[in-house]
C-alpha positions as CSV (number, residue, x, y, z in Angstrom):
1,M,-0.1,0.3,-0.3
2,R,1.4,3.3,-1.1
3,I,1.0,6.1,1.7
4,N,1.5,9.8,1.2
5,C,3.4,11.7,3.7
6,D,2.0,11.4,7.1
7,L,2.9,14.8,8.4
8,C,1.7,17.0,5.5
9,G,0.3,14.5,3.0
10,S,2.5,15.1,0.3
11,D,3.2,13.1,-2.5
12,S,6.6,13.9,-3.1
13,P,8.7,11.6,-1.8
14,I,12.3,11.3,-2.6
15,E,14.4,8.5,-1.9
16,I,17.4,8.4,0.3
17,P,20.3,7.7,-2.2
18,C,22.4,5.4,-0.1
19,S,19.2,3.7,1.9
20,R,19.3,0.5,-0.2
21,T,22.9,0.2,0.6
22,Y,21.9,-0.9,4.4
23,T,18.0,-2.2,3.9
24,D,18.8,-5.2,1.8
25,G,17.6,-3.3,-1.5
26,Q,14.4,-1.6,0.5
27,P,14.4,2.5,-0.3
28,I,13.5,4.6,2.7
29,H,12.2,8.6,1.7
30,V,12.1,11.7,2.5
31,C,9.1,14.0,2.0
32,G,10.0,16.9,-0.4
33,A,7.6,19.8,1.1
34,C,8.2,18.7,4.7
35,G,11.3,16.6,5.4
36,F,9.8,13.7,6.9
37,V,11.4,10.3,7.1
38,Y,9.1,7.7,5.9
39,V,8.4,4.5,4.5
40,V,6.0,4.7,1.5
41,E,5.0,1.4,0.9
42,R,3.7,-0.6,4.0
43,R,1.2,-3.4,5.2
44,S,-1.7,-3.0,7.0
45,S,-1.5,-2.1,10.8
46,S,-2.2,-5.7,11.8
47,E,0.4,-7.3,9.4
48,I,3.1,-4.9,10.9
49,A,1.9,-5.7,14.3
50,D,2.1,-9.5,13.9
51,A,5.6,-9.0,12.3
52,W,6.4,-7.8,15.5
53,S,4.6,-10.1,17.9
54,Q,6.0,-13.2,15.7
55,D,9.3,-12.6,14.2
56,I,11.2,-9.8,15.9
57,Y,10.2,-10.5,19.7
58,G,12.3,-13.7,20.7
59,E,15.0,-15.5,22.6
60,P,18.1,-13.4,21.8
61,S,21.4,-15.1,20.7
62,K,23.7,-16.5,23.5
63,D,26.7,-15.8,21.3
64,T,27.8,-12.1,23.2
65,Q,29.8,-11.3,20.1
66,K,26.8,-10.8,18.0
67,A,23.5,-8.9,18.1
68,P,20.5,-10.6,18.9
69,V,18.8,-12.2,15.6
70,T,15.5,-11.1,17.6
71,Y,14.9,-8.1,19.8
72,T,13.8,-7.9,23.8
73,A,13.8,-5.1,25.5
74,R,15.9,-7.2,28.5
75,A,19.1,-6.5,26.6
76,P,21.3,-3.9,28.7
77,A,20.9,-1.4,26.2
78,A,17.2,-1.2,25.8
79,M,17.0,-1.5,29.8
80,A,19.1,1.5,29.9
81,R,16.8,3.8,27.7
82,L,13.6,2.6,29.3
83,T,15.4,3.8,32.4
84,F,16.0,6.7,31.4
85,V,12.7,7.4,30.4
86,A,11.2,6.2,33.8
87,E,13.4,8.2,35.6
88,T,12.3,11.5,33.7
89,I,9.0,11.1,34.1
90,C,9.1,9.8,37.8
91,N,11.4,12.2,39.3
92,L,11.9,15.1,36.7
93,L,8.4,15.5,35.6
94,K,6.9,13.7,38.9
95,I,3.9,11.8,38.1
96,T,2.6,9.9,41.2
97,D,-0.8,8.5,42.0
98,C,-2.2,8.1,38.5
99,R,-2.8,5.8,35.8
100,L,-0.5,5.1,33.3
101,V,-0.8,3.1,30.1
102,D,2.1,2.2,27.9
103,I,1.2,1.6,24.1
104,G,3.1,-1.2,22.6
105,A,4.3,-2.2,26.0
106,G,6.5,-5.2,25.0
107,E,7.9,-7.6,27.5
108,G,6.6,-4.9,30.1
109,V,9.5,-3.8,31.1
110,F,8.9,-0.3,31.1
111,L,6.2,-0.9,33.3
112,E,8.0,-2.9,35.7
113,I,10.5,-0.3,36.0
114,V,8.0,2.4,36.5
115,R,6.4,-0.2,39.1
116,R,9.5,0.1,40.8
117,L,10.1,4.0,41.2
118,A,6.5,4.7,41.5
119,P,4.7,2.2,43.8
120,S,1.4,4.5,43.8
121,V,1.2,4.6,39.7
122,E,-1.8,2.2,38.5
123,L,0.0,0.4,35.5
124,F,-1.6,-0.7,31.9
125,G,0.2,-2.1,28.8
126,I,-1.4,-2.6,25.4
127,E,1.1,-5.1,23.5
128,P,-0.5,-7.0,20.2
129,S,2.0,-10.0,21.4
130,L,-0.2,-12.7,23.1
131,D,3.5,-14.2,24.7
132,N,4.3,-10.9,26.1
133,C,1.2,-10.2,27.5
134,D,1.3,-13.4,29.3
135,G,4.3,-12.6,31.0
136,M,3.3,-9.0,32.1
137,R,0.4,-10.6,34.1
138,R,2.2,-13.5,35.5
139,G,4.2,-10.6,36.5
140,G,1.2,-8.7,38.1
141,I,0.5,-6.2,35.0
142,E,-2.8,-5.9,33.7
143,C,-2.8,-5.5,29.8
144,F,-4.9,-6.1,26.9
145,A,-3.8,-8.0,23.9
146,G,-4.1,-6.4,20.6
147,T,-3.6,-3.2,18.5
148,I,-4.2,0.5,20.0
149,E,-6.7,0.2,17.1
150,D,-8.3,-2.7,18.7
151,Y,-8.3,-1.1,22.0
152,I,-10.4,1.9,21.1
153,A,-12.9,-0.4,18.9
154,M,-13.3,-2.3,22.1
155,Q,-13.8,0.9,24.5
156,S,-15.8,2.0,21.5
157,N,-18.9,-0.1,23.0
158,I,-18.1,0.5,26.5
159,E,-20.4,3.3,28.6
160,S,-17.7,5.0,30.3
161,P,-14.5,3.8,28.4
162,E,-10.9,3.8,30.3
163,K,-9.0,7.2,30.9
164,F,-5.3,7.2,31.9
165,D,-3.2,10.3,33.4
166,V,-0.3,9.5,31.5
167,V,-0.1,7.7,27.9
168,T,3.2,6.7,27.1
169,V,4.6,5.4,23.5
170,L,8.2,4.6,23.9
171,W,10.1,3.2,20.8
172,T,6.7,2.5,19.2
173,L,5.5,5.3,17.2
174,E,8.2,4.7,15.1
175,N,7.3,0.9,14.2
176,C,3.3,0.9,13.1
177,H,1.3,1.3,10.0
178,S,0.1,4.9,10.6
179,C,1.9,7.3,13.0
180,R,-1.1,9.6,13.1
181,D,-3.5,6.8,14.3
182,M,-1.2,6.0,16.9
183,I,-1.1,9.6,18.3
184,E,-4.6,9.9,17.9
185,G,-5.4,6.9,19.7
186,A,-3.2,7.5,22.4
187,I,-4.5,11.2,22.9
188,R,-8.4,9.2,22.8
189,L,-7.1,7.5,25.7
190,L,-5.9,11.0,28.2
191,A,-7.7,12.1,31.0
192,P,-8.1,15.6,30.8
193,G,-5.1,17.4,32.1
194,G,-3.6,14.1,31.1
195,M,0.2,13.9,29.5
196,L,1.4,12.3,26.5
197,V,5.1,11.1,26.5
198,V,7.1,9.9,23.3
199,A,10.3,8.6,23.1
200,T,12.2,7.6,20.1
201,G,15.8,7.9,18.9
202,S,17.6,10.9,18.6
203,R,19.3,10.6,15.1
204,I,17.8,12.9,12.3
205,L,19.8,16.2,11.9
206,V,21.7,15.9,14.8
207,P,25.8,14.7,15.3
208,F,26.0,11.4,14.3
209,K,25.8,9.0,17.3
210,K,26.4,5.7,15.5
211,P,27.5,4.0,11.9
212,L,24.2,4.3,9.5
213,N,24.4,0.3,9.1
214,Y,23.9,-0.2,12.6
215,Y,20.7,2.9,12.2
216,F,18.9,1.2,8.7
217,G,18.5,-2.3,9.2
218,T,17.4,-5.2,6.8
219,N,14.1,-6.2,8.5
220,P,11.0,-5.3,6.4
221,A,11.3,-1.9,6.5
222,D,7.9,-0.9,7.6
223,T,8.4,-2.6,10.4
224,H,10.2,0.9,11.1
225,S,8.1,3.3,8.9
226,F,9.2,6.7,10.4
227,R,12.1,8.3,12.0
228,F,11.6,11.4,13.5
229,S,13.8,14.5,14.1
230,S,12.2,17.1,16.6
231,K,10.6,19.1,14.4
232,S,8.7,16.9,12.9
233,L,7.3,14.3,16.1
234,K,6.1,18.3,17.5
235,R,4.6,19.0,14.5
236,L,2.9,15.8,14.1
237,V,1.7,15.9,17.7
238,S,1.0,19.4,17.9
239,Q,-1.5,18.9,14.7
240,F,-4.0,17.3,17.0
241,G,-3.7,20.0,19.7
242,W,-1.0,19.1,21.8
243,Q,2.1,21.1,22.7
244,P,5.5,20.0,24.0
245,A,5.9,20.7,27.7
246,Y,9.1,19.3,28.2
247,E,11.9,18.1,26.0
248,N,15.5,16.5,26.7
249,R,18.7,17.3,25.4
250,Y,18.5,15.3,22.6
251,I,21.3,17.1,20.4
252,D,23.9,14.8,22.6
253,N,21.6,12.0,23.9
254,D,20.9,9.1,22.0
255,I,17.3,9.5,22.9
256,L,14.8,12.4,22.3
257,L,12.1,12.2,24.8
258,T,8.9,14.8,24.6
259,A,6.3,15.0,27.1
260,F,3.2,16.3,25.2
261,T,0.0,18.2,27.1
262,K,-3.0,19.8,25.7
263,G,-2.4,23.1,23.9
264,D,-4.4,26.0,21.6
265,D,-4.6,24.7,18.2
266,S,-3.4,28.0,16.6
267,S,-0.2,27.7,18.3
268,L,1.0,25.6,15.5
269,D,3.7,27.2,13.3
270,E,4.0,25.2,10.1
271,G,6.9,26.9,9.3
272,A,9.0,26.3,12.2
273,L,8.1,22.8,12.4
274,R,9.3,21.9,8.8
275,D,12.6,20.5,8.1
276,S,14.3,21.4,4.6
277,A,14.1,18.2,2.7
278,K,17.7,19.3,1.0
279,D,19.1,19.2,4.6
280,V,17.7,16.3,5.5
281,L,18.8,14.0,2.5
282,E,22.5,16.2,2.6
283,F,22.6,14.7,6.6
284,F,22.4,11.3,5.2
285,E,25.1,11.8,2.5
286,R,27.4,13.3,5.1
287,W,26.3,10.0,7.2
288,D,27.0,7.4,5.0
289,K,30.2,9.2,4.0
290,E,31.4,9.0,7.8
291,T,30.2,5.3,7.9
292,Q,32.3,4.4,5.2
293,H,35.4,5.0,7.7
294,Y,33.8,1.7,9.6
295,L,32.9,-0.8,7.5
């Protein structure tokens, strides 16, 4: 299925010339109108969710010299970034005595960390993998087995649907069929005065933090459909009337972490939140050239 730019609706994708070198021949594009980095051809939401549940999660390789064949959030690097988010929202943003839902909760590792840091927070996970949900329930964390779209559909049949004070979307927004549907669904779950927290990698238009062959991968390209800069993430969420209340110092951090609260729809400045496609393409050209020193 061919998709127009999720941020501006334009059908003017420009292929990143070096992308196929690192993705087993799969193209990654930049929107010619707003500079957003995205995958043009995608499967459905359920097909992408199934790919993550069945193909990407699993037991890591026992060979410590190799990267895991499949993904687990219990790997040290993944634990570190989830701990960073949990520490930020618990100790800096000071969430307490509230209800928190994590969309794309995976194995529930983030929720386990929050439970240790803030025992008064009521936790819930939304996760398409049945195995991951079984594991969360065994650990005492309530969850829903399905996608955010499935959960919203189920809630629409309930007289008083569930609402949460904090909704987290952690390294999940980039891995879905529609980042707009994901954000819209997350906002629908929020109670008045609630906070949306999004975390993703800080990689676009910042200093290079890893070789490009460790950023692009050979999994099906639509299992990682979007790559956000600070501007493109804020533009996406601001289009729903939510404004950044906190942003970490992403320029020298692997993590781009932004907390959003309800704002004024009229405050969206389209120009200020638009990356230059030329700048993004040149950025990848320089990144590719730098990467060649490490191959």
